[in-house]
PDB file of the backbone (N, CA, C, O) and the ligand in Angstrom, with CONECT records:
HET     ZN  A 101       1
ATOM      1  N   UNK A   1       0.835  -1.210   0.000  1.00  0.00           N
ATOM      2  CA  UNK A   1       0.000   0.000   0.000  1.00  0.00           C
ATOM      3  C   UNK A   1       0.875   1.268   0.000  1.00  0.00           C
ATOM      4  O   UNK A   1       0.598   2.218  -0.734  1.00  0.00           O
ATOM      5  N   UNK A   2       1.909   1.273   0.812  1.00  0.00           N
ATOM      6  CA  UNK A   2       2.803   2.444   0.881  1.00  0.00           C
ATOM      7  C   UNK A   2       3.547   2.604  -0.452  1.00  0.00           C
ATOM      8  O   UNK A   2       3.816   3.719  -0.897  1.00  0.00           O
ATOM      9  N   UNK A   3       3.876   1.459  -1.081  1.00  0.00           N
ATOM     10  CA  UNK A   3       4.580   1.457  -2.366  1.00  0.00           C
ATOM     11  C   UNK A   3       3.755   2.169  -3.445  1.00  0.00           C
ATOM     12  O   UNK A   3       4.286   2.974  -4.209  1.00  0.00           O
ATOM     13  N   UNK A   4       2.454   1.866  -3.499  1.00  0.00           N
ATOM     14  CA  UNK A   4       1.560   2.483  -4.497  1.00  0.00           C
ATOM     15  C   UNK A   4       1.539   4.002  -4.312  1.00  0.00           C
ATOM     16  O   UNK A   4       1.643   4.756  -5.280  1.00  0.00           O
ATOM     17  N   UNK A   5       1.407   4.429  -3.089  1.00  0.00           N
ATOM     18  CA  UNK A   5       1.388   5.872  -2.792  1.00  0.00           C
ATOM     19  C   UNK A   5       2.695   6.529  -3.233  1.00  0.00           C
ATOM     20  O   UNK A   5       2.703   7.661  -3.717  1.00  0.00           O
ATOM     21  N   UNK A   6       3.801   5.798  -3.058  1.00  0.00           N
ATOM     22  CA  UNK A   6       5.118   6.293  -3.438  1.00  0.00           C
ATOM     23  C   UNK A   6       5.208   6.503  -4.949  1.00  0.00           C
ATOM     24  O   UNK A   6       5.741   7.505  -5.425  1.00  0.00           O
ATOM     25  N   UNK A   7       4.662   5.512  -5.702  1.00  0.00           N
ATOM     26  CA  UNK A   7       4.674   5.612  -7.167  1.00  0.00           C
ATOM     27  C   UNK A   7       3.804   6.779  -7.644  1.00  0.00           C
ATOM     28  O   UNK A   7       4.166   7.515  -8.562  1.00  0.00           O
ATOM     29  N   UNK A   8       2.659   6.921  -7.000  1.00  0.00           N
ATOM     30  CA  UNK A   8       1.749   8.028  -7.371  1.00  0.00           C
ATOM     31  C   UNK A   8       2.465   9.366  -7.163  1.00  0.00           C
ATOM     32  O   UNK A   8       2.359  10.285  -7.975  1.00  0.00           O
ATOM     33  N   UNK A   9       3.188   9.442  -6.059  1.00  0.00           N
ATOM     34  CA  UNK A   9       3.922  10.665  -5.736  1.00  0.00           C
ATOM     35  C   UNK A   9       4.977  10.974  -6.810  1.00  0.00           C
ATOM     36  O   UNK A   9       5.151  12.126  -7.207  1.00  0.00           O
ATOM     37  N   UNK A  10       5.684   9.918  -7.276  1.00  0.00           N
ATOM     38  CA  UNK A  10       6.718  10.091  -8.315  1.00  0.00           C
ATOM     39  C   UNK A  10       6.076  10.552  -9.624  1.00  0.00           C
ATOM     40  O   UNK A  10       6.557  11.485 -10.268  1.00  0.00           O
ATOM     41  N   UNK A  11       4.976   9.881 -10.008  1.00  0.00           N
ATOM     42  CA  UNK A  11       4.278  10.248 -11.251  1.00  0.00           C
ATOM     43  C   UNK A  11       3.781  11.688 -11.178  1.00  0.00           C
ATOM     44  O   UNK A  11       3.903  12.443 -12.143  1.00  0.00           O
ATOM     45  N   UNK A  12       3.229  12.059 -10.050  1.00  0.00           N
ATOM     46  CA  UNK A  12       2.728  13.425  -9.854  1.00  0.00           C
ATOM     47  C   UNK A  12       3.894  14.429  -9.969  1.00  0.00           C
ATOM     48  O   UNK A  12       3.764  15.507 -10.549  1.00  0.00           O
ATOM     49  N   UNK A  13       5.034  14.024  -9.389  1.00  0.00           N
ATOM     50  CA  UNK A  13       6.230  14.876  -9.430  1.00  0.00           C
ATOM     51  C   UNK A  13       6.708  15.099 -10.844  1.00  0.00           C
ATOM     52  O   UNK A  13       7.062  16.218 -11.215  1.00  0.00           O
ATOM     53  N   UNK A  14       6.721  14.013 -11.660  1.00  0.00           N
ATOM     54  CA  UNK A  14       7.143  14.126 -13.071  1.00  0.00           C
ATOM     55  C   UNK A  14       6.170  15.027 -13.831  1.00  0.00           C
ATOM     56  O   UNK A  14       6.579  15.880 -14.619  1.00  0.00           O
ATOM     57  N   UNK A  15       4.884  14.824 -13.582  1.00  0.00           N
ATOM     58  CA  UNK A  15       3.845  15.624 -14.245  1.00  0.00           C
ATOM     59  C   UNK A  15       4.008  17.107 -13.886  1.00  0.00           C
ATOM     60  O   UNK A  15       3.879  17.980 -14.743  1.00  0.00           O
ATOM     61  N   UNK A  16       4.290  17.373 -12.618  1.00  0.00           N
ATOM     62  CA  UNK A  16       4.452  18.751 -12.138  1.00  0.00           C
ATOM     63  C   UNK A  16       5.665  19.413 -12.790  1.00  0.00           C
ATOM     64  O   UNK A  16       5.623  20.579 -13.183  1.00  0.00           O
ATOM     65  N   UNK A  17       6.761  18.626 -12.894  1.00  0.00           N
ATOM     66  CA  UNK A  17       7.990  19.154 -13.515  1.00  0.00           C
ATOM     67  C   UNK A  17       7.765  19.453 -15.001  1.00  0.00           C
ATOM     68  O   UNK A  17       8.213  20.475 -15.520  1.00  0.00           O
ATOM     69  N   UNK A  18       7.061  18.538 -15.668  1.00  0.00           N
ATOM     70  CA  UNK A  18       6.774  18.703 -17.092  1.00  0.00           C
ATOM     71  C   UNK A  18       5.931  19.951 -17.318  1.00  0.00           C
ATOM     72  O   UNK A  18       6.161  20.694 -18.273  1.00  0.00           O
ATOM     73  N   UNK A  19       4.958  20.184 -16.444  1.00  0.00           N
ATOM     74  CA  UNK A  19       4.101  21.358 -16.527  1.00  0.00           C
ATOM     75  C   UNK A  19       4.936  22.631 -16.374  1.00  0.00           C
ATOM     76  O   UNK A  19       4.762  23.609 -17.101  1.00  0.00           O
ATOM     77  N   UNK A  20       5.839  22.580 -15.409  1.00  0.00           N
ATOM     78  CA  UNK A  20       6.718  23.727 -15.160  1.00  0.00           C
ATOM     79  C   UNK A  20       7.695  23.963 -16.292  1.00  0.00           C
ATOM     80  O   UNK A  20       8.150  25.086 -16.507  1.00  0.00           O
ATOM     81  N   UNK A  21       8.021  22.890 -17.024  1.00  0.00           N
ATOM     82  CA  UNK A  21       8.973  23.001 -18.132  1.00  0.00           C
ATOM     83  C   UNK A  21       8.321  23.640 -19.358  1.00  0.00           C
ATOM     84  O   UNK A  21       8.952  24.410 -20.081  1.00  0.00           O
ATOM     85  N   UNK A  22       7.058  23.311 -19.577  1.00  0.00           N
ATOM     86  CA  UNK A  22       6.378  23.835 -20.769  1.00  0.00           C
ATOM     87  C   UNK A  22       5.842  25.248 -20.583  1.00  0.00           C
ATOM     88  O   UNK A  22       5.643  25.968 -21.561  1.00  0.00           O
ATOM     89  N   UNK A  23       5.608  25.649 -19.346  1.00  0.00           N
ATOM     90  CA  UNK A  23       5.039  26.973 -19.085  1.00  0.00           C
ATOM     91  C   UNK A  23       5.932  28.123 -19.564  1.00  0.00           C
ATOM     92  O   UNK A  23       5.432  29.029 -20.231  1.00  0.00           O
ATOM     93  N   UNK A  24       7.227  28.123 -19.251  1.00  0.00           N
ATOM     94  CA  UNK A  24       8.067  29.251 -19.702  1.00  0.00           C
ATOM     95  C   UNK A  24       8.100  29.418 -21.209  1.00  0.00           C
ATOM     96  O   UNK A  24       8.240  30.537 -21.703  1.00  0.00           O
ATOM     97  N   UNK A  25       7.972  28.315 -21.953  1.00  0.00           N
ATOM     98  CA  UNK A  25       7.968  28.391 -23.417  1.00  0.00           C
ATOM     99  C   UNK A  25       6.779  29.207 -23.914  1.00  0.00           C
ATOM    100  O   UNK A  25       6.902  30.024 -24.826  1.00  0.00           O
ATOM    101  N   UNK A  26       5.622  28.966 -23.289  1.00  0.00           N
ATOM    102  CA  UNK A  26       4.415  29.692 -23.679  1.00  0.00           C
ATOM    103  C   UNK A  26       4.565  31.184 -23.388  1.00  0.00           C
ATOM    104  O   UNK A  26       4.114  32.031 -24.159  1.00  0.00           O
ATOM    105  N   UNK A  27       5.210  31.485 -22.257  1.00  0.00           N
ATOM    106  CA  UNK A  27       5.404  32.892 -21.887  1.00  0.00           C
ATOM    107  C   UNK A  27       6.325  33.595 -22.871  1.00  0.00           C
ATOM    108  O   UNK A  27       6.126  34.767 -23.191  1.00  0.00           O
ATOM    109  N   UNK A  28       7.335  32.873 -23.348  1.00  0.00           N
ATOM    110  CA  UNK A  28       8.258  33.456 -24.317  1.00  0.00           C
ATOM    111  C   UNK A  28       7.530  33.802 -25.607  1.00  0.00           C
ATOM    112  O   UNK A  28       7.762  34.853 -26.204  1.00  0.00           O
ATOM    113  N   UNK A  29       6.643  32.901 -26.030  1.00  0.00           N
ATOM    114  CA  UNK A  29       5.875  33.135 -27.259  1.00  0.00           C
ATOM    115  C   UNK A  29       5.017  34.376 -27.120  1.00  0.00           C
ATOM    116  O   UNK A  29       4.905  35.177 -28.048  1.00  0.00           O
ATOM    117  N   UNK A  30       4.401  34.530 -25.932  1.00  0.00           N
ATOM    118  CA  UNK A  30       3.534  35.675 -25.680  1.00  0.00           C
ATOM    119  C   UNK A  30       4.327  36.980 -25.720  1.00  0.00           C
ATOM    120  O   UNK A  30       3.837  38.005 -26.194  1.00  0.00           O
ATOM    121  N   UNK A  31       5.568  36.926 -25.211  1.00  0.00           N
ATOM    122  CA  UNK A  31       6.400  38.133 -25.180  1.00  0.00           C
ATOM    123  C   UNK A  31       6.779  38.569 -26.594  1.00  0.00           C
ATOM    124  O   UNK A  31       6.856  39.763 -26.884  1.00  0.00           O
ATOM    125  N   UNK A  32       7.016  37.587 -27.476  1.00  0.00           N
ATOM    126  CA  UNK A  32       7.431  37.905 -28.842  1.00  0.00           C
ATOM    127  C   UNK A  32       6.334  38.625 -29.625  1.00  0.00           C
ATOM    128  O   UNK A  32       6.620  39.448 -30.495  1.00  0.00           O
ATOM    129  N   UNK A  33       5.072  38.310 -29.308  1.00  0.00           N
ATOM    130  CA  UNK A  33       3.969  38.898 -30.057  1.00  0.00           C
ATOM    131  C   UNK A  33       3.299  40.040 -29.289  1.00  0.00           C
ATOM    132  O   UNK A  33       2.207  40.476 -29.654  1.00  0.00           O
ATOM    133  N   UNK A  34       3.951  40.525 -28.225  1.00  0.00           N
ATOM    134  CA  UNK A  34       3.340  41.567 -27.409  1.00  0.00           C
ATOM    135  C   UNK A  34       3.282  42.885 -28.184  1.00  0.00           C
ATOM    136  O   UNK A  34       4.194  43.191 -28.951  1.00  0.00           O
ATOM    137  N   UNK A  35       2.213  43.670 -27.988  1.00  0.00           N
ATOM    138  CA  UNK A  35       2.099  44.936 -28.734  1.00  0.00           C
ATOM    139  C   UNK A  35       3.073  46.007 -28.261  1.00  0.00           C
ATOM    140  O   UNK A  35       3.157  47.080 -28.859  1.00  0.00           O
ATOM    141  N   UNK A  36       3.809  45.721 -27.194  1.00  0.00           N
ATOM    142  CA  UNK A  36       4.740  46.730 -26.660  1.00  0.00           C
ATOM    143  C   UNK A  36       6.031  46.797 -27.458  1.00  0.00           C
ATOM    144  O   UNK A  36       6.841  47.701 -27.252  1.00  0.00           O
ATOM    145  N   UNK A  37       6.229  45.862 -28.357  1.00  0.00           N
ATOM    146  CA  UNK A  37       7.476  45.833 -29.109  1.00  0.00           C
ATOM    147  C   UNK A  37       7.349  46.522 -30.472  1.00  0.00           C
ATOM    148  O   UNK A  37       8.064  46.175 -31.412  1.00  0.00           O
ATOM    149  N   UNK A  38       6.455  47.479 -30.577  1.00  0.00           N
ATOM    150  CA  UNK A  38       6.290  48.223 -31.830  1.00  0.00           C
ATOM    151  C   UNK A  38       7.515  49.129 -32.022  1.00  0.00           C
ATOM    152  O   UNK A  38       7.906  49.872 -31.122  1.00  0.00           O
ATOM    153  N   UNK A  39       8.088  49.048 -33.177  1.00  0.00           N
ATOM    154  CA  UNK A  39       9.291  49.820 -33.479  1.00  0.00           C
ATOM    155  C   UNK A  39       8.932  51.303 -33.575  1.00  0.00           C
ATOM    156  O   UNK A  39       8.085  51.704 -34.373  1.00  0.00           O
ATOM    157  N   UNK A  40       9.591  52.101 -32.747  1.00  0.00           N
ATOM    158  CA  UNK A  40       9.341  53.536 -32.788  1.00  0.00           C
ATOM    159  C   UNK A  40      10.634  54.278 -32.463  1.00  0.00           C
ATOM    160  O   UNK A  40      10.830  54.761 -31.348  1.00  0.00           O
ATOM    161  N   UNK A  41      11.502  54.356 -33.453  1.00  0.00           N
ATOM    162  CA  UNK A  41      12.780  55.021 -33.238  1.00  0.00           C
ATOM    163  C   UNK A  41      12.643  56.517 -33.498  1.00  0.00           C
ATOM    164  O   UNK A  41      11.715  56.968 -34.170  1.00  0.00           O
ATOM    165  N   UNK A  42      13.589  57.272 -32.947  1.00  0.00           N
ATOM    166  CA  UNK A  42      13.569  58.718 -33.131  1.00  0.00           C
ATOM    167  C   UNK A  42      14.291  59.099 -34.424  1.00  0.00           C
ATOM    168  O   UNK A  42      15.349  58.560 -34.749  1.00  0.00           O
ATOM    169  N   UNK A  43      13.692  60.040 -35.148  1.00  0.00           N
ATOM    170  CA  UNK A  43      14.290  60.535 -36.386  1.00  0.00           C
ATOM    171  C   UNK A  43      14.458  62.051 -36.276  1.00  0.00           C
ATOM    172  O   UNK A  43      13.685  62.721 -35.590  1.00  0.00           O
ATOM    173  N   UNK A  44      15.476  62.586 -36.960  1.00  0.00           N
ATOM    174  CA  UNK A  44      15.740  64.021 -36.873  1.00  0.00           C
ATOM    175  C   UNK A  44      15.153  64.771 -38.053  1.00  0.00           C
ATOM    176  O   UNK A  44      15.295  64.384 -39.213  1.00  0.00           O
ATOM    177  N   UNK A  45      14.495  65.850 -37.706  1.00  0.00           N
ATOM    178  CA  UNK A  45      13.963  66.769 -38.711  1.00  0.00           C
ATOM    179  C   UNK A  45      15.152  67.562 -39.266  1.00  0.00           C
ATOM    180  O   UNK A  45      15.791  68.293 -38.510  1.00  0.00           O
ATOM    181  N   UNK A  46      15.472  67.440 -40.576  1.00  0.00           N
ATOM    182  CA  UNK A  46      16.654  68.140 -41.112  1.00  0.00           C
ATOM    183  C   UNK A  46      16.479  69.657 -41.178  1.00  0.00           C
ATOM    184  O   UNK A  46      17.459  70.389 -41.316  1.00  0.00           O
ATOM    185  N   UNK A  47      15.237  70.129 -41.081  1.00  0.00           N
ATOM    186  CA  UNK A  47      14.951  71.574 -41.170  1.00  0.00           C
ATOM    187  C   UNK A  47      15.196  72.278 -39.837  1.00  0.00           C
ATOM    188  O   UNK A  47      15.940  73.257 -39.784  1.00  0.00           O
ATOM    189  N   UNK A  48      14.581  71.794 -38.768  1.00  0.00           N
ATOM    190  CA  UNK A  48      14.709  72.486 -37.483  1.00  0.00           C
ATOM    191  C   UNK A  48      15.555  71.700 -36.470  1.00  0.00           C
ATOM    192  O   UNK A  48      15.828  72.194 -35.376  1.00  0.00           O
ATOM    193  N   UNK A  49      15.961  70.502 -36.827  1.00  0.00           N
ATOM    194  CA  UNK A  49      16.858  69.726 -35.964  1.00  0.00           C
ATOM    195  C   UNK A  49      16.202  69.017 -34.807  1.00  0.00           C
ATOM    196  O   UNK A  49      16.889  68.450 -33.957  1.00  0.00           O
ATOM    197  N   UNK A  50      14.868  69.039 -34.757  1.00  0.00           N
ATOM    198  CA  UNK A  50      14.116  68.406 -33.665  1.00  0.00           C
ATOM    199  C   UNK A  50      14.026  66.893 -33.894  1.00  0.00           C
ATOM    200  O   UNK A  50      13.988  66.424 -35.032  1.00  0.00           O
ATOM    201  N   UNK A  51      13.994  66.147 -32.794  1.00  0.00           N
ATOM    202  CA  UNK A  51      13.835  64.690 -32.885  1.00  0.00           C
ATOM    203  C   UNK A  51      12.371  64.311 -32.654  1.00  0.00           C
ATOM    204  O   UNK A  51      11.744  64.746 -31.688  1.00  0.00           O
ATOM    205  N   UNK A  52      11.847  63.493 -33.563  1.00  0.00           N
ATOM    206  CA  UNK A  52      10.443  63.083 -33.472  1.00  0.00           C
ATOM    207  C   UNK A  52      10.349  61.563 -33.640  1.00  0.00           C
ATOM    208  O   UNK A  52      11.137  60.970 -34.376  1.00  0.00           O
ATOM    209  N   UNK A  53       9.364  60.922 -32.944  1.00  0.00           N
ATOM    210  CA  UNK A  53       9.183  59.484 -33.172  1.00  0.00           C
ATOM    211  C   UNK A  53       8.767  59.214 -34.611  1.00  0.00           C
ATOM    212  O   UNK A  53       7.964  59.948 -35.186  1.00  0.00           O
ATOM    213  N   UNK A  54       9.325  58.147 -35.188  1.00  0.00           N
ATOM    214  CA  UNK A  54       9.106  57.821 -36.598  1.00  0.00           C
ATOM    215  C   UNK A  54       7.627  57.716 -36.964  1.00  0.00           C
ATOM    216  O   UNK A  54       7.219  58.090 -38.063  1.00  0.00           O
ATOM    217  N   UNK A  55       6.818  57.191 -36.006  1.00  0.00           N
ATOM    218  CA  UNK A  55       5.389  56.989 -36.280  1.00  0.00           C
ATOM    219  C   UNK A  55       4.639  58.309 -36.403  1.00  0.00           C
ATOM    220  O   UNK A  55       3.591  58.361 -37.046  1.00  0.00           O
ATOM    221  N   UNK A  56       5.166  59.396 -35.786  1.00  0.00           N
ATOM    222  CA  UNK A  56       4.486  60.695 -35.816  1.00  0.00           C
ATOM    223  C   UNK A  56       5.091  61.647 -36.847  1.00  0.00           C
ATOM    224  O   UNK A  56       4.537  62.715 -37.110  1.00  0.00           O
ATOM    225  N   UNK A  57       6.214  61.264 -37.422  1.00  0.00           N
ATOM    226  CA  UNK A  57       6.909  62.147 -38.358  1.00  0.00           C
ATOM    227  C   UNK A  57       6.238  62.146 -39.729  1.00  0.00           C
ATOM    228  O   UNK A  57       5.564  61.192 -40.116  1.00  0.00           O
ATOM    229  N   UNK A  58       6.446  63.244 -40.448  1.00  0.00           N
ATOM    230  CA  UNK A  58       5.937  63.353 -41.821  1.00  0.00           C
ATOM    231  C   UNK A  58       7.053  62.888 -42.750  1.00  0.00           C
ATOM    232  O   UNK A  58       8.134  63.475 -42.795  1.00  0.00           O
ATOM    233  N   UNK A  59       6.767  61.831 -43.482  1.00  0.00           N
ATOM    234  CA  UNK A  59       7.766  61.209 -44.346  1.00  0.00           C
ATOM    235  C   UNK A  59       7.763  61.878 -45.715  1.00  0.00           C
ATOM    236  O   UNK A  59       6.707  62.147 -46.286  1.00  0.00           O
ATOM    237  N   UNK A  60       8.942  62.138 -46.226  1.00  0.00           N
ATOM    238  CA  UNK A  60       9.058  62.722 -47.559  1.00  0.00           C
ATOM    239  C   UNK A  60      10.254  62.139 -48.279  1.00  0.00           C
ATOM    240  O   UNK A  60      11.349  62.054 -47.724  1.00  0.00           O
ATOM    241  N   UNK A  61      10.037  61.739 -49.516  1.00  0.00           N
ATOM    242  CA  UNK A  61      11.130  61.193 -50.319  1.00  0.00           C
ATOM    243  C   UNK A  61      11.592  62.268 -51.297  1.00  0.00           C
ATOM    244  O   UNK A  61      10.869  62.643 -52.221  1.00  0.00           O
ATOM    245  N   UNK A  62      12.809  62.752 -51.074  1.00  0.00           N
ATOM    246  CA  UNK A  62      13.349  63.809 -51.937  1.00  0.00           C
ATOM    247  C   UNK A  62      14.629  63.290 -52.584  1.00  0.00           C
ATOM    248  O   UNK A  62      15.583  62.908 -51.906  1.00  0.00           O
ATOM    249  N   UNK A  63      14.620  63.287 -53.922  1.00  0.00           N
ATOM    250  CA  UNK A  63      15.766  62.812 -54.720  1.00  0.00           C
ATOM    251  C   UNK A  63      16.245  61.422 -54.269  1.00  0.00           C
ATOM    252  O   UNK A  63      17.446  61.180 -54.150  1.00  0.00           O
ATOM    253  N   UNK A  64      15.299  60.525 -54.023  1.00  0.00           N
ATOM    254  CA  UNK A  64      15.630  59.148 -53.657  1.00  0.00           C
ATOM    255  C   UNK A  64      15.983  58.934 -52.202  1.00  0.00           C
ATOM    256  O   UNK A  64      16.148  57.792 -51.772  1.00  0.00           O
ATOM    257  N   UNK A  65      16.105  60.016 -51.421  1.00  0.00           N
ATOM    258  CA  UNK A  65      16.441  59.914 -50.006  1.00  0.00           C
ATOM    259  C   UNK A  65      15.203  60.197 -49.163  1.00  0.00           C
ATOM    260  O   UNK A  65      14.440  61.114 -49.468  1.00  0.00           O
ATOM    261  N   UNK A  66      14.999  59.414 -48.102  1.00  0.00           N
ATOM    262  CA  UNK A  66      13.825  59.597 -47.259  1.00  0.00           C
ATOM    263  C   UNK A  66      14.151  60.529 -46.089  1.00  0.00           C
ATOM    264  O   UNK A  66      15.129  60.326 -45.370  1.00  0.00           O
ATOM    265  N   UNK A  67      13.317  61.547 -45.915  1.00  0.00           N
ATOM    266  CA  UNK A  67      13.481  62.512 -44.825  1.00  0.00           C
ATOM    267  C   UNK A  67      12.247  62.478 -43.936  1.00  0.00           C
ATOM    268  O   UNK A  67      11.149  62.149 -44.383  1.00  0.00           O
ATOM    269  N   UNK A  68      12.447  62.821 -42.678  1.00  0.00           N
ATOM    270  CA  UNK A  68      11.333  62.871 -41.723  1.00  0.00           C
ATOM    271  C   UNK A  68      11.237  64.275 -41.148  1.00  0.00           C
ATOM    272  O   UNK A  68      12.229  64.840 -40.687  1.00  0.00           O
ATOM    273  N   UNK A  69      10.022  64.834 -41.181  1.00  0.00           N
ATOM    274  CA  UNK A  69       9.814  66.190 -40.691  1.00  0.00           C
ATOM    275  C   UNK A  69       8.801  66.231 -39.554  1.00  0.00           C
ATOM    276  O   UNK A  69       7.937  65.362 -39.440  1.00  0.00           O
ATOM    277  N   UNK A  70       8.927  67.275 -38.701  1.00  0.00           N
ATOM    278  CA  UNK A  70       8.021  67.426 -37.559  1.00  0.00           C
ATOM    279  C   UNK A  70       6.686  67.999 -38.013  1.00  0.00           C
ATOM    280  O   UNK A  70       5.656  67.751 -37.386  1.00  0.00           O
ATOM    281  N   UNK A  71       6.698  68.768 -39.106  1.00  0.00           N
ATOM    282  CA  UNK A  71       5.459  69.391 -39.602  1.00  0.00           C
ATOM    283  C   UNK A  71       5.517  69.575 -41.122  1.00  0.00           C
ATOM    284  O   UNK A  71       6.571  69.450 -41.747  1.00  0.00           O
ATOM    285  N   UNK A  72       4.348  69.875 -41.688  1.00  0.00           N
ATOM    286  CA  UNK A  72       4.274  70.104 -43.140  1.00  0.00           C
ATOM    287  C   UNK A  72       5.056  71.356 -43.518  1.00  0.00           C
ATOM    288  O   UNK A  72       5.636  71.428 -44.601  1.00  0.00           O
ATOM    289  N   UNK A  73       5.072  72.343 -42.622  1.00  0.00           N
ATOM    290  CA  UNK A  73       5.789  73.601 -42.871  1.00  0.00           C
ATOM    291  C   UNK A  73       7.290  73.322 -43.048  1.00  0.00           C
ATOM    292  O   UNK A  73       7.932  73.861 -43.949  1.00  0.00           O
ATOM    293  N   UNK A  74       7.832  72.473 -42.172  1.00  0.00           N
ATOM    294  CA  UNK A  74       9.250  72.134 -42.236  1.00  0.00           C
ATOM    295  C   UNK A  74       9.557  71.412 -43.550  1.00  0.00           C
ATOM    296  O   UNK A  74      10.601  71.634 -44.164  1.00  0.00           O
ATOM    297  N   UNK A  75       8.650  70.562 -43.961  1.00  0.00           N
ATOM    298  CA  UNK A  75       8.824  69.807 -45.201  1.00  0.00           C
ATOM    299  C   UNK A  75       8.866  70.767 -46.392  1.00  0.00           C
ATOM    300  O   UNK A  75       9.730  70.658 -47.262  1.00  0.00           O
ATOM    301  N   UNK A  76       7.916  71.712 -46.415  1.00  0.00           N
ATOM    302  CA  UNK A  76       7.852  72.706 -47.497  1.00  0.00           C
ATOM    303  C   UNK A  76       9.117  73.547 -47.529  1.00  0.00           C
ATOM    304  O   UNK A  76       9.708  73.764 -48.587  1.00  0.00           O
ATOM    305  N   UNK A  77       9.531  74.027 -46.334  1.00  0.00           N
ATOM    306  CA  UNK A  77      10.727  74.878 -46.229  1.00  0.00           C
ATOM    307  C   UNK A  77      11.961  74.130 -46.730  1.00  0.00           C
ATOM    308  O   UNK A  77      12.790  74.691 -47.447  1.00  0.00           O
ATOM    309  N   UNK A  78      12.071  72.863 -46.347  1.00  0.00           N
ATOM    310  CA  UNK A  78      13.254  72.080 -46.715  1.00  0.00           C
ATOM    311  C   UNK A  78      13.313  71.859 -48.223  1.00  0.00           C
ATOM    312  O   UNK A  78      14.380  71.944 -48.832  1.00  0.00           O
ATOM    313  N   UNK A  79      12.159  71.573 -48.819  1.00  0.00           N
ATOM    314  CA  UNK A  79      12.099  71.366 -50.280  1.00  0.00           C
ATOM    315  C   UNK A  79      12.459  72.671 -50.996  1.00  0.00           C
ATOM    316  O   UNK A  79      13.187  72.659 -51.988  1.00  0.00           O
ATOM    317  N   UNK A  80      11.945  73.795 -50.487  1.00  0.00           N
ATOM    318  CA  UNK A  80      12.257  75.122 -51.055  1.00  0.00           C
ATOM    319  C   UNK A  80      13.756  75.380 -50.989  1.00  0.00           C
ATOM    320  O   UNK A  80      14.363  75.847 -51.953  1.00  0.00           O
ATOM    321  N   UNK A  81      14.343  75.069 -49.837  1.00  0.00           N
ATOM    322  CA  UNK A  81      15.771  75.279 -49.600  1.00  0.00           C
ATOM    323  C   UNK A  81      16.598  74.454 -50.592  1.00  0.00           C
ATOM    324  O   UNK A  81      17.594  74.936 -51.131  1.00  0.00           O
ATOM    325  N   UNK A  82      16.182  73.230 -50.821  1.00  0.00           N
ATOM    326  CA  UNK A  82      16.899  72.343 -51.753  1.00  0.00           C
ATOM    327  C   UNK A  82      16.827  72.883 -53.191  1.00  0.00           C
ATOM    328  O   UNK A  82      17.798  72.841 -53.947  1.00  0.00           O
ATOM    329  N   UNK A  83      15.639  73.388 -53.529  1.00  0.00           N
ATOM    330  CA  UNK A  83      15.430  73.903 -54.888  1.00  0.00           C
ATOM    331  C   UNK A  83      16.169  75.217 -55.089  1.00  0.00           C
ATOM    332  O   UNK A  83      16.637  75.509 -56.189  1.00  0.00           O
ATOM    333  N   UNK A  84      16.273  76.007 -54.028  1.00  0.00           N
ATOM    334  CA  UNK A  84      16.929  77.322 -54.098  1.00  0.00           C
ATOM    335  C   UNK A  84      18.422  77.249 -54.342  1.00  0.00           C
ATOM    336  O   UNK A  84      19.017  78.184 -54.878  1.00  0.00           O
ATOM    337  N   UNK A  85      19.018  76.155 -53.957  1.00  0.00           N
ATOM    338  CA  UNK A  85      20.484  76.021 -54.075  1.00  0.00           C
ATOM    339  C   UNK A  85      20.924  75.851 -55.527  1.00  0.00           C
ATOM    340  O   UNK A  85      22.118  75.726 -55.800  1.00  0.00           O
TER     341      UNK A  85
HETATM  342 ZN    ZN A 101      10.645  70.818 -37.924  1.00  0.00          ZN2+
END
């Protein structure tokens, strides 16, 4: 009778360890797909020199090069400046 209880305890122990082994894997998967890892690097406005997050910046492609501006005014001014030269 004591032997049976001992075996049950071992089986339960293995099951518990296996459960604990698989749990961290699931957590890692959840971390990889978390919405907090959205790429949002800072970019510099070439007109006024201010740094703005890429998601909020105004993107402009001028002569094959991509520029990021803080506002439409800065974008207009920069294009004017390029054309004036
Ligand atoms: Zn600006």
